[in-house]
C-alpha positions as CSV (number, residue, x, y, z in Angstrom):
1,X,-7.4,1.2,-22.8
2,X,-7.2,-1.4,-19.6
3,X,-4.4,-2.3,-18.7
4,X,-3.3,-5.4,-16.8
5,X,-0.3,-5.4,-15.0
6,X,0.3,-8.6,-13.3
7,X,2.9,-9.7,-10.9
8,X,2.8,-6.5,-8.8
9,X,5.1,-5.5,-6.1
10,X,7.1,-8.6,-5.8
11,X,7.1,-11.6,-7.1
12,X,9.1,-14.6,-5.4
13,X,10.7,-17.5,-7.3
14,X,9.9,-15.8,-10.9
15,X,12.6,-14.0,-10.1
16,X,14.9,-10.5,-10.4
17,X,13.8,-9.3,-13.5
18,X,9.6,-10.6,-12.7
19,X,9.5,-7.9,-9.8
20,X,6.9,-5.3,-10.0
21,X,8.2,-2.8,-8.6
22,X,8.9,0.6,-10.9
23,X,5.2,0.1,-12.6
24,X,3.8,2.5,-9.8
25,X,6.5,5.4,-10.7
26,X,5.7,5.4,-14.5
27,X,1.9,4.8,-15.2
28,X,0.7,7.6,-12.5
29,X,2.8,10.2,-15.1
30,X,0.7,9.1,-18.1
31,X,-2.6,11.9,-18.4
32,X,-5.7,11.2,-17.2
33,X,-4.7,7.7,-16.4
34,X,-6.7,5.2,-13.3
35,X,-4.2,3.0,-11.1
36,X,-6.3,0.8,-9.2
37,X,-4.6,-1.6,-6.6
38,X,-7.2,-4.4,-5.8
39,X,-6.5,-6.2,-2.3
40,X,-7.9,-9.7,-3.4
41,X,-9.8,-11.9,-6.3
42,X,-13.1,-10.4,-6.8
43,X,-12.1,-6.6,-6.1
44,X,-9.8,-7.3,-8.6
45,X,-13.1,-8.6,-11.2
46,X,-14.9,-6.1,-9.9
47,X,-11.8,-3.9,-10.5
48,X,-12.3,-5.0,-14.5
49,X,-15.8,-4.6,-14.9
50,X,-15.4,-0.7,-14.2
51,X,-12.6,-0.2,-15.8
52,X,-14.3,-2.3,-19.1
53,X,-17.9,-1.3,-18.6
54,X,-17.6,2.0,-16.6
55,X,-15.0,3.9,-17.0
56,X,-14.0,6.2,-20.2
57,X,-10.6,6.6,-19.7
58,X,-7.4,4.8,-19.8
59,X,-6.8,2.8,-16.3
60,X,-4.1,0.3,-15.2
61,X,-5.1,-2.5,-12.7
62,X,-2.6,-4.4,-11.0
63,X,-2.5,-7.3,-9.1
64,X,0.0,-9.7,-8.3
65,X,1.2,-13.5,-8.2
66,X,-0.7,-15.9,-6.0
67,X,-3.3,-15.0,-5.7
68,X,-5.0,-14.4,-2.5
69,X,-3.8,-13.6,0.6
70,X,-5.7,-14.1,4.9
71,X,-8.4,-11.2,3.9
72,X,-10.6,-12.0,0.8
73,X,-13.2,-9.1,1.5
74,X,-14.2,-7.2,-0.8
75,X,-14.1,-3.7,0.1
76,X,-14.0,-1.3,-3.4
77,X,-16.3,0.6,-5.3
78,X,-15.7,3.0,-7.6
79,X,-16.7,6.0,-4.8
80,X,-14.3,4.7,-2.6
81,X,-10.4,4.6,-2.9
82,X,-9.8,5.0,0.6
83,X,-10.3,2.0,3.1
84,X,-10.5,1.5,6.9
85,X,-9.2,-1.9,8.0
86,X,-8.6,-1.2,12.0
87,X,-9.7,2.2,13.3
88,X,-6.4,3.4,15.8
89,X,-5.3,6.1,18.2
90,X,-1.3,6.2,18.3
91,X,0.5,5.4,14.6
92,X,-1.3,4.2,11.0
93,X,-0.2,2.5,8.2
94,X,-1.0,3.2,5.3
95,X,-1.0,0.7,2.4
96,X,-1.8,-1.0,-1.0
97,X,-2.9,-3.8,-2.6
98,X,-2.5,-7.3,-1.4
99,X,0.6,-5.8,1.4
100,X,-2.6,-5.0,3.1
101,X,-2.4,-8.1,4.5
102,X,0.8,-8.0,7.0
103,X,0.1,-4.6,7.8
104,X,-3.5,-6.1,9.5
105,X,-0.6,-8.5,11.0
106,X,1.8,-5.9,12.4
107,X,-1.2,-3.8,13.5
108,X,-2.3,-7.3,15.9
109,X,1.5,-7.9,16.9
110,X,1.3,-3.7,17.8
111,X,-1.6,-4.5,19.8
112,X,-0.5,-7.0,22.0
113,X,2.7,-5.2,22.4
114,X,0.0,-1.4,24.2
115,X,0.5,0.1,21.2
116,X,-3.3,0.8,18.8
117,X,-2.2,1.3,15.3
118,X,-4.8,1.3,12.9
119,X,-5.0,0.1,9.0
120,X,-5.8,2.1,5.7
121,X,-5.2,0.8,2.1
122,X,-4.8,3.3,-0.8
123,X,-7.5,1.3,-4.0
124,X,-6.9,3.6,-5.9
125,X,-3.3,5.1,-5.4
126,X,-3.7,7.6,-8.8
127,X,-5.3,9.9,-9.2
128,X,-3.9,10.1,-5.0
129,X,-7.4,10.3,-2.8
130,X,-6.4,12.7,-1.0
131,X,-9.9,14.4,0.9
132,X,-10.3,10.7,1.5
133,X,-6.6,10.0,2.7
134,X,-6.8,13.2,4.4
135,X,-10.1,12.1,6.3
136,X,-8.8,8.6,7.1
137,X,-5.6,9.7,9.0
138,X,-6.3,13.2,10.7
139,X,-6.0,12.7,14.4
140,X,-2.9,10.0,14.1
141,X,-0.2,12.2,15.1
142,X,2.2,9.1,13.0
143,X,1.5,7.7,9.3
144,X,3.8,5.1,8.3
145,X,3.3,4.5,4.2
146,X,4.2,0.7,3.2
147,X,4.8,-0.4,-0.2
148,X,6.7,-2.7,-2.0
149,X,8.1,-0.2,-4.4
150,X,11.8,0.6,-5.5
151,X,13.1,4.2,-4.0
152,X,10.8,6.9,-5.3
153,X,9.1,4.5,-7.7
154,X,5.8,4.5,-5.1
155,X,3.3,6.9,-3.7
156,X,4.9,8.5,-0.3
157,X,5.7,11.5,-1.7
158,X,2.8,12.6,-2.4
159,X,1.1,11.0,0.6
160,X,3.8,12.9,2.8
161,X,3.1,16.3,1.1
162,X,-0.2,16.5,1.2
163,X,0.2,15.0,4.8
164,X,2.5,18.3,5.7
165,X,0.4,21.2,4.3
166,X,-3.2,19.2,6.7
167,X,-1.2,18.4,9.2
168,X,2.4,20.0,10.3
169,X,3.3,18.4,13.1
170,X,2.3,15.0,12.3
171,X,5.1,12.4,11.6
172,X,6.1,11.0,8.5
173,X,7.9,7.2,8.5
174,X,8.2,5.2,4.7
175,X,9.2,1.6,4.1
176,X,9.5,0.5,0.7
177,X,12.8,-1.9,-0.6
178,X,15.3,1.0,-1.3
179,X,17.6,2.7,-4.4
180,X,18.1,-1.3,-5.1
181,X,17.1,-3.3,-7.9
182,X,14.7,-6.7,-6.1
183,X,17.1,-10.0,-4.9
184,X,15.5,-13.7,-6.2
185,X,14.7,-15.0,-3.7
186,X,10.6,-16.8,-2.0
187,X,7.9,-13.6,-1.6
188,X,8.4,-14.4,2.2
189,X,12.2,-13.9,2.6
190,X,11.9,-11.8,0.3
191,X,8.9,-9.4,2.6
192,X,11.5,-9.7,5.6
193,X,14.5,-9.5,3.7
194,X,13.1,-6.2,3.0
195,X,11.0,-5.1,6.4
196,X,8.1,-5.7,4.6
197,X,6.6,-8.5,6.3
198,X,4.7,-8.1,9.6
199,X,6.8,-8.6,11.5
200,X,9.3,-6.2,10.9
201,X,6.2,-3.3,9.9
202,X,5.6,-3.9,13.8
203,X,9.3,-4.3,15.1
204,X,10.1,-0.8,13.3
205,X,7.6,1.2,14.5
206,X,8.1,0.1,18.2
207,X,11.7,1.4,17.9
208,X,10.5,4.9,16.8
209,X,8.0,5.5,19.2
210,X,10.7,3.8,21.3
211,X,12.8,6.1,20.5
212,X,10.5,8.8,20.6
213,X,10.1,7.7,24.0
């Protein structure tokens, strides 16, 4: 079976009842489930074709309302679930789905401020591609997971657990919408409101690194 999960993440003017901010948590609990998160429509096509024609087992494909963002280059394949969009030296932003557009933009803001930030995207969030993810974030001293989910409904606890075992000295941060129901508003407004837009992500890391220094 293939679940096509429309309206993943924050959906803007569709209203409070339509935000897809809980499904990562409950889909990941289903036995043998694979959960995929395309970053653009071409990846959505590729994932759907793979799920229907090649994979033997339940698959959920989460895709957002509103089509593509700035990032249009398909990078997913069945054996490539962790994509490094930018290699950095100081910190890494880990995310998935269309939110990668904000992560890339945030890294550019940080670069102008003298902070070398990497961007890593998970095209498959369950089962978590542990070895590939740990390889991608190896060497970073700070990792920030950014996701459009309610607190406790995302992937950050699994990422944090595996990261702690692999590198206890690595500092870990997380941004989501918190322990609340997402409110109504345009998508751009909601990203700013919950600190998920590029400027907010960059400012969060700048403040954290400033305090550390």
